C-alpha positions as CSV (number, residue, x, y, z in Angstrom):
1,M,49.3,71.5,-90.7
2,C,46.7,68.8,-90.5
3,P,43.9,69.5,-92.8
4,T,41.5,67.7,-90.6
5,C,42.3,70.0,-87.7
6,F,42.5,73.3,-89.5
7,G,40.3,72.7,-92.6
8,A,40.1,75.9,-94.6
9,A,41.7,78.0,-91.9
10,S,44.5,79.2,-94.2
11,N,45.1,82.1,-96.7
12,A,45.4,81.9,-100.4
13,D,49.1,81.0,-100.1
14,G,48.2,77.9,-98.0
15,V,49.9,79.4,-94.9
16,A,47.8,79.9,-91.7
17,S,48.1,83.0,-89.7
18,P,48.7,82.7,-85.9
19,G,45.1,83.9,-85.2
20,Q,43.7,81.4,-87.6
21,A,45.8,78.6,-86.1
22,A,44.6,79.4,-82.6
23,Q,41.0,79.5,-83.7
24,A,41.4,76.1,-85.4
25,L,42.9,74.7,-82.1
26,I,40.0,75.7,-79.9
27,P,37.6,72.7,-80.9
28,F,40.5,70.3,-80.4
29,L,41.4,71.6,-77.0
30,R,37.7,71.6,-76.0
31,R,37.4,67.9,-76.9
32,A,40.6,67.1,-75.1
33,K,39.4,69.0,-72.0
34,A,36.1,67.2,-72.1
35,R,37.9,63.8,-72.3
36,K,40.2,64.8,-69.4
37,S,37.1,65.9,-67.4
38,D,35.4,62.6,-68.1
39,F,38.5,60.7,-67.0
40,L,38.7,62.7,-63.8
41,T,35.1,62.1,-63.1
42,M,35.5,58.4,-63.6
43,A,38.6,58.4,-61.4
44,T,36.7,60.3,-58.6
45,L,33.8,57.9,-58.8
46,F,36.1,54.9,-58.7
47,S,38.0,56.3,-55.7
48,K,34.7,56.9,-53.9
49,H,33.4,53.4,-54.5
50,L,36.8,51.7,-54.0
51,S,36.5,51.7,-50.2
52,S,33.0,50.2,-50.5
53,I,34.2,47.6,-52.9
54,V,37.2,46.7,-50.6
55,S,34.8,46.6,-47.6
56,V,32.4,44.2,-49.4
57,I,35.4,42.0,-50.4
58,C,36.6,42.0,-46.8
59,V,33.2,41.1,-45.4
60,M,32.8,38.3,-47.9
61,E,36.2,36.9,-47.0
62,I,35.4,37.1,-43.3
63,L,32.0,35.4,-43.9
64,H,33.6,32.7,-46.0
65,T,36.3,32.1,-43.4
66,T,33.6,32.1,-40.6
67,I,31.5,29.5,-42.5
68,L,34.6,27.4,-43.2
69,V,35.7,27.5,-39.5
70,I,32.2,26.7,-38.3
71,S,31.9,23.8,-40.8
72,V,35.2,22.3,-39.7
73,Y,34.2,22.7,-36.1
74,C,30.9,21.0,-36.6
75,I,32.6,18.2,-38.5
76,V,35.2,17.7,-35.8
77,I,32.5,17.7,-33.1
78,A,30.3,15.2,-35.1
79,L,33.2,12.8,-35.6
80,N,34.2,13.1,-31.9
81,R,30.7,12.4,-30.7
82,L,30.1,9.5,-33.1
83,Y,33.4,7.7,-33.0
84,F,35.8,9.0,-30.3
85,H,33.4,10.1,-27.4
86,P,33.5,8.0,-24.2
87,L,29.8,7.1,-24.9
88,S,30.3,6.3,-28.6
89,K,30.0,2.5,-27.9
90,I,26.6,2.9,-26.2
91,P,23.7,2.0,-28.5
92,G,21.2,4.7,-29.4
93,P,20.0,7.0,-32.2
94,K,22.9,8.6,-34.1
95,L,21.0,11.9,-34.2
96,A,20.7,11.9,-30.4
97,A,24.4,11.3,-30.2
98,L,25.1,14.2,-32.5
99,T,22.9,16.9,-31.1
100,S,20.5,17.9,-28.3
101,W,18.0,19.0,-31.0
102,Y,16.8,15.4,-31.0
103,E,15.7,15.8,-27.4
104,F,14.3,19.3,-28.3
105,Y,12.0,17.9,-30.9
106,F,10.4,15.3,-28.6
107,D,10.3,17.6,-25.6
108,V,9.3,20.9,-27.1
109,L,7.8,20.5,-30.5
110,Q,6.0,17.3,-29.2
111,P,5.6,18.5,-25.7
112,G,6.8,16.1,-23.0
113,Q,7.0,13.1,-25.3
114,Y,10.7,12.3,-24.9
115,V,10.2,10.2,-21.9
116,F,7.9,7.9,-23.9
117,K,10.3,8.0,-26.8
118,I,13.1,6.7,-24.5
119,K,10.9,3.7,-23.6
120,E,10.5,3.0,-27.3
121,L,14.2,3.2,-27.8
122,H,14.9,0.8,-25.0
123,K,12.6,-1.7,-26.7
124,H,14.1,-1.1,-30.1
125,Y,17.7,-1.5,-29.1
126,G,16.8,-4.3,-26.8
127,K,15.2,-6.2,-29.7
128,A,18.2,-5.4,-31.9
129,F,20.5,-7.4,-29.5
130,Y,18.2,-10.0,-27.9
131,L,18.1,-12.6,-30.7
132,P,16.6,-16.0,-29.8
133,S,19.4,-17.8,-31.7
134,R,22.1,-16.5,-29.4
135,P,22.5,-15.9,-25.6
136,R,21.8,-12.6,-24.0
137,Q,24.7,-10.2,-24.5
138,Y,26.1,-7.9,-21.8
139,V,28.2,-4.7,-21.7
140,H,31.1,-4.8,-19.2
141,N,32.8,-1.6,-18.0
142,S,34.9,-1.9,-14.9
143,D,32.4,-2.6,-12.1
144,I,29.3,-2.1,-14.3
145,S,27.4,-4.8,-16.1
146,C,24.1,-4.3,-17.8
147,S,22.2,-6.0,-20.7
148,L,22.3,-4.3,-24.1
149,G,19.1,-2.3,-24.7
150,S,18.8,-1.4,-21.0
151,I,21.3,1.3,-21.4
152,I,21.0,3.7,-24.3
153,R,22.5,7.1,-25.3
154,I,19.8,9.7,-25.4
155,A,22.0,12.9,-25.9
156,P,25.6,13.7,-26.7
157,N,26.6,13.5,-23.0
158,E,23.7,11.6,-21.5
159,I,22.7,8.0,-21.2
160,H,19.5,6.4,-19.9
161,I,19.4,3.2,-17.9
162,D,16.4,0.9,-17.5
163,D,17.9,-1.8,-15.3
164,L,17.2,-2.3,-11.6
165,D,20.4,-4.2,-11.1
166,F,22.2,-0.9,-12.0
167,L,20.9,1.0,-8.9
168,D,23.8,0.0,-6.7
169,S,26.3,1.2,-9.3
170,I,24.6,4.6,-9.7
171,Y,23.7,5.1,-6.0
172,P,26.4,3.3,-4.0
173,A,25.5,3.0,-0.3
174,S,29.1,3.7,0.7
175,N,31.1,6.9,0.3
176,A,33.7,5.0,-1.7
177,H,32.3,6.0,-5.1
178,K,31.9,9.8,-5.2
179,R,30.0,11.2,-8.1
180,D,29.5,14.9,-8.7
181,K,26.4,16.1,-10.6
182,D,26.6,17.4,-14.1
183,W,27.0,21.2,-13.7
184,S,25.7,21.9,-17.2
185,Q,22.4,20.3,-16.4
186,I,22.1,22.0,-13.0
187,R,22.8,25.4,-14.6
188,K,20.0,24.9,-17.2
189,L,17.4,24.3,-14.5
190,D,18.6,27.2,-12.3
191,V,18.7,25.1,-9.1
192,G,22.4,25.5,-8.4
193,M,22.2,26.7,-4.8
194,S,19.6,24.1,-3.7
195,T,20.3,20.8,-2.0
196,S,19.0,18.9,-5.0
197,G,21.2,21.1,-7.3
198,T,24.4,20.8,-5.4
199,V,27.1,19.6,-7.7
200,D,29.9,18.6,-5.2
201,H,29.3,15.1,-3.7
202,D,30.5,16.0,-0.2
203,L,28.7,19.3,0.0
204,H,25.5,17.6,-1.2
205,R,25.8,14.9,1.5
206,L,26.3,17.6,4.1
207,R,23.2,19.5,3.1
208,R,21.1,16.4,2.7
209,E,22.1,15.0,6.2
210,A,21.1,18.3,7.8
211,L,17.5,17.7,6.5
212,H,17.2,14.1,7.6
213,P,16.1,14.9,11.2
214,F,13.2,17.0,9.9
215,F,11.8,14.2,7.7
216,S,12.3,11.4,10.3
217,K,9.2,9.3,11.3
218,N,9.0,11.0,14.7
219,T,9.0,14.5,13.2
220,I,6.4,13.7,10.5
221,S,4.1,12.1,13.1
222,R,4.0,15.5,14.9
223,F,2.4,17.0,11.8
224,E,-0.4,14.3,11.7
225,P,-3.1,16.6,13.1
226,V,-2.4,19.3,10.5
227,I,-2.4,16.7,7.7
228,Q,-5.7,15.1,9.0
229,E,-7.3,18.6,9.2
230,K,-6.4,19.2,5.5
231,I,-7.7,15.8,4.4
232,S,-10.9,16.3,6.3
233,H,-11.4,19.5,4.4
234,L,-10.8,17.7,1.1
235,V,-13.3,15.0,2.0
236,S,-15.9,17.7,2.7
237,Y,-15.6,18.7,-1.0
238,F,-16.3,15.1,-2.0
239,D,-19.4,15.1,0.2
240,K,-20.7,18.3,-1.3
241,A,-20.1,17.1,-4.8
242,Q,-21.8,13.8,-4.1
243,A,-24.9,15.6,-2.7
244,S,-25.0,18.2,-5.5
245,G,-23.9,16.1,-8.4
246,K,-21.4,18.9,-9.4
247,P,-18.1,17.6,-10.8
248,L,-14.8,18.4,-9.1
249,N,-11.4,19.3,-10.6
250,L,-9.3,16.8,-8.5
251,S,-6.0,18.3,-9.9
252,D,-6.8,21.7,-8.4
253,L,-7.9,20.2,-5.1
254,Y,-4.8,17.9,-4.7
255,Y,-2.6,20.8,-5.6
256,G,-4.2,22.9,-2.8
257,L,-3.9,20.0,-0.4
258,A,-0.2,19.5,-1.2
259,R,0.6,23.2,-1.0
260,D,-1.2,23.7,2.3
261,V,0.5,20.7,3.9
262,V,4.0,21.7,2.7
263,F,3.6,25.3,3.7
264,E,2.3,24.5,7.2
265,C,4.5,21.4,8.0
266,S,7.7,22.4,6.2
267,F,7.7,26.2,6.4
268,G,5.6,26.7,9.5
269,M,3.4,29.1,7.6
270,K,-0.4,29.2,7.6
271,S,-1.9,28.3,4.2
272,T,-5.5,28.0,3.2
273,I,-5.4,27.5,-0.6
274,L,-7.5,24.4,-0.3
275,E,-10.3,26.4,1.0
276,D,-10.4,28.6,-2.2
277,E,-11.0,26.5,-5.3
278,H,-10.4,29.4,-7.6
279,A,-7.1,30.3,-6.1
280,A,-6.0,26.7,-6.2
281,A,-7.0,26.5,-9.9
282,S,-5.1,29.7,-10.7
283,L,-1.9,28.8,-8.9
284,R,-1.9,25.2,-10.4
285,A,-2.5,26.6,-13.9
286,N,0.4,29.0,-13.5
287,M,2.7,26.3,-12.2
288,T,1.7,24.0,-15.0
289,E,2.6,26.7,-17.5
290,L,5.9,27.2,-15.8
291,L,6.7,23.5,-15.8
292,L,5.9,23.1,-19.5
293,G,8.4,26.0,-20.1
294,V,11.1,24.2,-18.3
295,K,11.8,22.1,-21.4
296,I,12.3,25.3,-23.4
297,T,14.4,26.8,-20.6
298,K,16.6,23.6,-20.6
299,Q,17.4,24.1,-24.3
300,F,17.7,27.8,-24.3
301,H,18.9,28.6,-20.8
302,V,20.8,31.7,-22.1
303,L,17.5,33.4,-22.8
304,F,16.3,32.6,-19.2
305,E,19.6,34.1,-17.8
306,A,19.0,37.2,-19.9
307,I,15.5,37.7,-18.6
308,K,16.8,37.3,-15.0
309,L,19.2,40.2,-15.6
310,L,16.4,42.5,-16.6
311,P,14.9,44.9,-13.9
312,A,11.9,43.6,-12.2
313,S,9.7,46.3,-13.7
314,V,10.7,45.1,-17.2
315,G,11.2,41.4,-16.6
316,K,7.6,41.0,-15.4
317,Y,6.4,41.4,-19.0
318,F,8.5,38.5,-20.2
319,S,8.0,36.2,-17.2
320,P,5.0,33.8,-16.8
321,P,2.6,34.4,-13.9
322,A,4.1,31.6,-11.9
323,I,7.4,33.5,-11.7
324,K,5.5,36.3,-9.9
325,N,3.9,33.8,-7.6
326,M,7.4,32.4,-6.7
327,R,8.7,35.9,-6.1
328,D,5.9,36.6,-3.8
329,L,6.5,33.3,-2.0
330,A,10.3,34.1,-1.7
331,L,9.5,37.4,0.0
332,T,7.1,35.7,2.4
333,V,9.7,33.0,3.2
334,Q,12.4,35.7,3.6
335,E,10.3,37.3,6.3
336,A,9.6,33.9,8.0
337,I,13.4,33.2,8.1
338,R,14.1,36.6,9.6
339,E,11.5,35.9,12.3
340,V,13.1,32.5,13.1
341,R,16.5,34.1,13.3
342,N,15.3,36.6,15.8
343,K,14.0,33.9,18.1
344,D,15.9,32.2,20.9
345,K,17.8,29.1,19.7
346,Q,16.9,27.1,22.8
347,A,13.2,27.9,22.4
348,M,13.5,26.4,18.9
349,L,15.2,23.3,20.1
350,A,12.7,22.9,23.0
351,G,9.8,22.9,20.5
352,T,7.9,25.7,22.1
353,D,7.3,27.2,18.6
354,Q,5.8,25.4,15.6
355,R,8.6,23.5,14.0
356,S,9.9,24.3,10.4
357,V,12.7,23.2,8.2
358,F,14.2,26.6,8.6
359,K,14.4,26.3,12.4
360,D,16.0,22.8,12.1
361,L,18.6,24.1,9.7
362,L,19.5,27.2,11.7
363,S,19.9,25.1,14.8
364,S,21.7,22.2,13.1
365,P,25.0,21.4,14.8
366,T,26.4,19.8,11.6
367,L,25.9,22.8,9.2
368,P,28.6,25.5,9.3
369,T,27.6,29.1,9.5
370,S,28.2,29.7,5.8
371,E,25.5,27.2,5.0
372,K,22.9,29.1,7.0
373,S,22.8,32.2,4.9
374,L,19.5,33.7,3.7
375,A,20.2,32.9,0.1
376,L,20.8,29.2,0.8
377,L,17.9,28.9,3.1
378,L,15.6,30.3,0.4
379,R,16.9,27.5,-1.9
380,V,16.7,24.7,0.6
381,H,14.6,22.4,-1.6
């Protein structure tokens, strides 16, 4: 027997009795049981946290893989845009070739300044190539010729041209060179169903030609009395201001004049915004705010699409006041279109009613029925 375990638990002859041996084993067994309990506790705790540890490791692996994939993707995109893109030979800032954030900085963070930055870039890249010691250089690409510096790259997929000789190449008079519009740009501005936002070349020509008769010289001359009446009202403001010495906000007045003329001549709807300076000021301020937001919408069009999906009762809290003005206008125009549709086609053609762009389009012999739907007429601009 181990003296350490049993100590003095023995009789005079040095032999322990069974009872004494059992008593001596109790402390040992207790310590062994405690150690086993501690081991089981640790094992239980480890098993409980093992799943969490595995989850963290998996998340870190996924995050690491995601970062790696995104990094590789960005590197590939950057190399493509800088060296392998069809526009890679066009001069311009490398940052503008890499990302649209260059445009975002000058258009949003420095509101509306990109157009002036583009002028600076034309001068910069023009000077870089127009050296007095050598003749003027030119870029040649199939039927296109333009001087270096007059064409620059201002975005990954956009160029800007400052050369009048280039007009015939961009806007050919014949139908031999068909060019569809950039759908990504049209989508950002939310003008996809309008004439100006029609992507397909042939469809755009069809819609544009249907509008030509309305804006002919003879048609516009019929609206001269309406225009003269509005101008006379504008002049009356000038006369009053001259007599009283009170300053006028010409921006508000010209907005009211333009709106009244467009509404009465193009839509055939009575408009008297010019007669109310406060209404003209409010509508112009709302429209200015909306136009300033177009730059943000162009960069973050997904947010705009998300707001459009919201119910009107919720979306109104996220939309600028001009959106409400436009919705009210759309309802008014909707009603005007329905009235036009209910009138006799021959009466419209005979001119017995006040002419409007909607009447001309509905009675146009060149437009198919599918192009005369309410949705398209609302987006006729």
